C-alpha positions as CSV (number, residue, x, y, z in Angstrom):
1,M,-62.8,-101.9,-90.8
2,T,-63.2,-98.4,-89.6
3,K,-62.6,-96.9,-86.2
4,E,-66.3,-96.3,-85.9
5,N,-66.8,-100.1,-86.1
6,V,-64.1,-100.8,-83.6
7,W,-65.6,-98.4,-81.0
8,S,-69.2,-98.7,-81.9
9,P,-71.6,-97.8,-80.3
10,L,-69.4,-95.5,-78.3
11,E,-69.0,-91.8,-79.2
12,A,-66.6,-89.2,-77.9
13,N,-67.5,-85.8,-76.5
14,P,-65.8,-83.4,-78.9
15,T,-64.7,-81.1,-76.1
16,T,-63.7,-83.4,-73.2
17,K,-62.9,-86.5,-75.3
18,E,-64.8,-88.6,-72.8
19,V,-66.5,-91.6,-74.4
20,F,-70.2,-92.1,-73.9
21,M,-73.1,-94.1,-75.1
22,R,-76.5,-92.7,-76.1
23,V,-79.6,-94.6,-74.9
24,R,-82.1,-95.6,-77.5
25,N,-85.2,-93.7,-76.7
26,H,-84.3,-90.8,-74.4
27,E,-82.4,-88.2,-76.4
28,D,-81.1,-86.4,-73.3
29,I,-79.8,-89.4,-71.5
30,I,-76.2,-90.8,-72.0
31,I,-74.0,-93.3,-70.1
32,T,-70.4,-92.4,-69.4
33,P,-67.4,-93.9,-67.6
34,P,-66.9,-92.9,-63.9
35,R,-65.8,-89.4,-62.9
36,P,-64.2,-88.4,-59.6
37,E,-67.4,-86.7,-58.5
38,D,-69.3,-90.0,-58.8
39,V,-67.9,-91.2,-55.4
40,Q,-70.2,-88.6,-53.9
41,N,-73.1,-89.5,-56.3
42,I,-72.8,-93.2,-55.2
43,F,-72.6,-92.3,-51.5
44,V,-75.7,-90.0,-51.6
45,S,-77.7,-92.5,-53.6
46,Q,-76.8,-95.6,-51.6
47,S,-77.5,-93.7,-48.4
48,D,-81.1,-92.9,-49.5
49,P,-83.6,-95.4,-48.1
50,R,-85.6,-95.1,-51.3
51,I,-82.7,-96.8,-53.0
52,Y,-80.8,-98.9,-50.4
53,H,-84.0,-100.6,-49.2
54,W,-84.2,-102.5,-52.5
55,M,-80.5,-103.3,-53.1
56,L,-79.3,-106.9,-52.6
57,T,-75.7,-105.9,-51.6
58,T,-76.0,-102.5,-49.9
59,P,-75.0,-102.5,-46.2
60,K,-76.5,-100.2,-43.7
61,P,-75.2,-97.8,-42.6
62,Y,-73.6,-97.1,-45.9
63,L,-70.1,-95.6,-45.3
64,R,-68.2,-93.4,-47.7
65,E,-65.5,-96.0,-47.9
66,Y,-68.0,-98.3,-49.5
67,A,-68.8,-95.7,-52.1
68,E,-65.0,-95.3,-52.8
69,A,-64.6,-99.0,-53.2
70,S,-67.6,-99.2,-55.5
71,W,-66.3,-96.3,-57.6
72,L,-62.8,-97.9,-57.8
73,K,-64.2,-101.2,-59.0
74,S,-66.3,-99.3,-61.7
75,K,-63.1,-97.4,-62.7
76,Q,-61.1,-100.6,-63.1
77,H,-63.8,-102.2,-65.3
78,A,-64.0,-99.1,-67.4
79,D,-60.2,-98.7,-67.8
80,A,-59.9,-102.4,-68.7
81,A,-62.6,-102.2,-71.4
82,L,-61.1,-99.0,-72.8
83,K,-57.7,-100.7,-72.9
84,E,-59.1,-103.7,-74.8
85,L,-60.8,-101.3,-77.3
86,E,-57.5,-99.4,-77.8
87,D,-55.7,-102.7,-78.5
88,A,-58.4,-103.6,-81.0
89,N,-58.1,-100.2,-82.6
90,S,-54.4,-100.8,-83.3
91,F,-55.4,-103.8,-85.4
92,N,-58.4,-101.9,-86.8
93,R,-60.8,-104.6,-86.1
94,P,-63.6,-105.1,-83.5
95,K,-63.3,-107.6,-80.7
96,L,-65.2,-108.9,-77.7
97,V,-64.3,-107.1,-74.5
98,S,-64.7,-108.3,-70.9
99,S,-66.7,-105.4,-69.5
100,C,-68.6,-102.3,-70.3
101,P,-66.6,-99.0,-70.2
102,V,-69.7,-96.9,-69.4
103,A,-71.9,-97.2,-66.3
104,F,-72.9,-93.8,-65.0
105,I,-76.2,-92.5,-66.4
106,R,-76.5,-88.8,-66.9
107,R,-79.1,-86.3,-68.3
108,V,-77.7,-83.7,-70.6
109,R,-79.1,-80.2,-70.1
110,E,-79.8,-77.8,-72.9
111,D,-76.6,-75.8,-72.0
112,G,-74.5,-79.0,-72.5
113,S,-73.8,-79.7,-68.8
114,D,-75.2,-82.8,-67.3
115,E,-76.5,-84.2,-64.0
116,F,-76.2,-87.7,-62.4
117,V,-79.2,-89.9,-63.0
118,G,-78.1,-93.4,-61.9
119,H,-75.8,-96.3,-62.4
120,V,-75.9,-99.6,-64.4
121,T,-73.5,-102.4,-64.6
122,I,-73.3,-105.7,-66.5
123,G,-70.7,-108.3,-65.5
124,R,-70.4,-112.0,-64.7
125,C,-72.9,-113.0,-62.1
126,P,-71.5,-112.5,-58.6
127,K,-74.1,-114.7,-56.9
128,G,-72.7,-118.3,-56.9
129,E,-75.4,-119.5,-54.6
130,L,-78.1,-118.7,-57.3
131,M,-76.5,-120.4,-60.3
132,K,-78.1,-123.8,-59.8
133,E,-81.8,-124.2,-60.6
134,E,-84.3,-125.0,-57.8
135,I,-81.9,-124.5,-54.8
136,V,-80.0,-121.7,-53.0
137,D,-76.6,-123.4,-53.1
138,W,-74.7,-121.7,-50.2
139,D,-72.5,-124.8,-49.9
140,H,-71.0,-124.3,-53.4
141,E,-71.3,-120.5,-53.6
142,V,-67.6,-119.9,-54.2
143,Q,-67.1,-122.9,-56.4
144,N,-70.0,-122.0,-58.7
145,K,-68.8,-118.4,-59.1
146,A,-65.2,-119.5,-59.8
147,E,-66.4,-121.9,-62.4
148,N,-68.5,-119.2,-64.1
149,D,-65.6,-116.7,-63.9
150,S,-63.1,-119.2,-65.4
151,K,-65.0,-119.5,-68.7
152,E,-63.4,-118.0,-71.7
153,L,-64.9,-114.7,-73.0
154,G,-67.3,-115.6,-75.8
155,D,-68.5,-118.8,-74.1
156,P,-72.3,-118.5,-74.5
157,T,-72.8,-120.4,-71.2
158,I,-71.3,-117.7,-69.1
159,L,-74.0,-116.4,-66.7
160,W,-74.1,-112.6,-66.5
161,S,-76.0,-110.2,-64.3
162,I,-77.1,-106.6,-64.5
163,G,-77.2,-104.2,-61.5
164,N,-78.7,-100.8,-61.5
165,F,-80.2,-97.9,-59.5
166,I,-81.7,-94.6,-60.4
167,A,-82.0,-91.4,-58.4
168,P,-85.6,-91.0,-57.0
169,K,-86.2,-87.8,-58.9
170,F,-86.0,-89.8,-62.1
171,H,-88.3,-92.6,-61.1
172,G,-91.3,-93.4,-63.3
173,Q,-89.9,-91.8,-66.5
174,G,-88.9,-95.1,-68.2
175,I,-85.3,-94.2,-68.2
176,M,-84.0,-97.4,-66.6
177,T,-86.0,-99.5,-69.0
178,D,-84.4,-97.7,-71.9
179,V,-80.9,-97.9,-70.3
180,V,-81.2,-101.7,-69.7
181,D,-82.4,-102.1,-73.3
182,T,-79.4,-100.1,-74.6
183,I,-76.8,-101.8,-72.5
184,L,-78.0,-105.2,-73.2
185,H,-78.6,-105.0,-77.0
186,D,-76.1,-102.3,-78.1
187,W,-73.2,-103.4,-75.9
188,A,-73.5,-106.6,-74.0
189,V,-74.6,-108.8,-76.8
190,P,-72.4,-107.5,-79.7
191,R,-69.3,-106.4,-77.7
192,M,-69.2,-108.9,-74.8
193,G,-70.8,-111.9,-76.3
194,V,-73.5,-112.0,-73.6
195,R,-76.2,-114.7,-74.2
196,H,-77.6,-115.5,-70.7
197,V,-78.4,-113.0,-68.0
198,L,-79.8,-113.6,-64.5
199,V,-81.1,-110.8,-62.3
200,G,-82.8,-110.6,-58.9
201,A,-85.2,-108.3,-57.3
202,F,-87.0,-108.5,-53.9
203,V,-90.5,-109.6,-54.5
204,E,-91.8,-106.3,-53.1
205,N,-89.8,-104.4,-55.7
206,V,-92.4,-104.5,-58.5
207,G,-90.8,-101.5,-60.3
208,S,-87.4,-103.2,-60.7
209,A,-89.0,-106.5,-61.9
210,R,-91.1,-104.6,-64.5
211,V,-87.9,-102.9,-65.9
212,F,-86.5,-106.3,-66.7
213,E,-89.8,-107.8,-67.8
214,K,-90.2,-105.0,-70.4
215,N,-86.8,-106.0,-71.7
216,G,-87.8,-109.6,-72.3
217,F,-86.8,-111.1,-69.0
218,R,-89.0,-114.0,-67.7
219,T,-89.4,-115.2,-64.1
220,S,-87.3,-118.3,-63.6
221,R,-88.3,-118.8,-59.9
222,I,-89.2,-117.1,-56.7
223,I,-87.2,-117.8,-53.6
224,Q,-89.5,-117.4,-50.6
225,R,-86.7,-117.1,-48.0
226,Y,-83.4,-115.6,-49.2
227,R,-80.7,-114.4,-46.7
228,E,-79.0,-111.2,-47.7
229,K,-75.3,-111.4,-47.8
230,N,-72.5,-109.3,-49.3
231,H,-68.7,-108.8,-49.2
232,F,-69.0,-106.0,-46.6
233,K,-70.9,-108.0,-44.1
234,V,-73.7,-110.5,-43.6
235,K,-76.9,-108.5,-43.1
236,G,-78.9,-111.6,-42.3
237,K,-82.3,-110.3,-43.3
238,I,-84.7,-112.7,-44.9
239,H,-86.6,-111.6,-48.1
240,G,-88.5,-113.1,-50.9
241,L,-86.4,-112.9,-54.0
242,H,-87.7,-112.7,-57.6
243,L,-85.2,-114.2,-60.1
244,L,-85.6,-113.3,-63.8
245,E,-83.7,-114.6,-66.8
246,W,-83.0,-113.4,-70.3
247,K,-81.6,-115.7,-73.0
248,H,-80.5,-114.6,-76.4
249,E,-82.4,-116.3,-79.3
250,S,-79.2,-118.2,-80.2
251,Y,-78.6,-119.5,-76.6
252,Q,-78.4,-123.2,-76.3
253,M,-77.4,-125.0,-73.0
């Protein structure tokens, strides 16, 4: 087994040695691990009403400390995945890893420099209250999440979720549809064992829902009254929430 198989589909920048993943259909778009300057990129993006208005877990006002916490979490996930890949490399065989080492979407300019485009994550579903069909199960939110988190990597019944945002200047170019396609099929399925994904979008956020629908997600249900809540604070606003699911062809409950 070659190193290319162990690290696939990641590549390495020949100059900086930073790993990256190419997206499928946009030749100038790559996804990389976090960089120090991404704290500012997160802060600016999440402070923009064109973005935070549609985010389930973004508090308002959005403080820089929130951006720092988000960046640190992304860095920890990236470092853990890269360490798992390094360990697999020493045995010269591929393995499932627990997270994705790349999350920051960038456009590569003709001169080789790049600019921040957006952010994408895939991880175990954080919304324990949404894991049971037909109800919003606030009473067992923590228990449901803990049960999902405790499942062994590779268990096809693990419920995963994708989070994403894209800078407004790149809206309407099909980039996020391509990014989700790439992350799901080139990384999540073969390298994380993902078989079942649940995502949510406010019912007014037609664009976000369409990104997932174009990637084979189907509406599982619409919650008419969903209370926003996150680990920073309870926002308390009520929204309609569109839940969409994707299941691998091999998925069996």
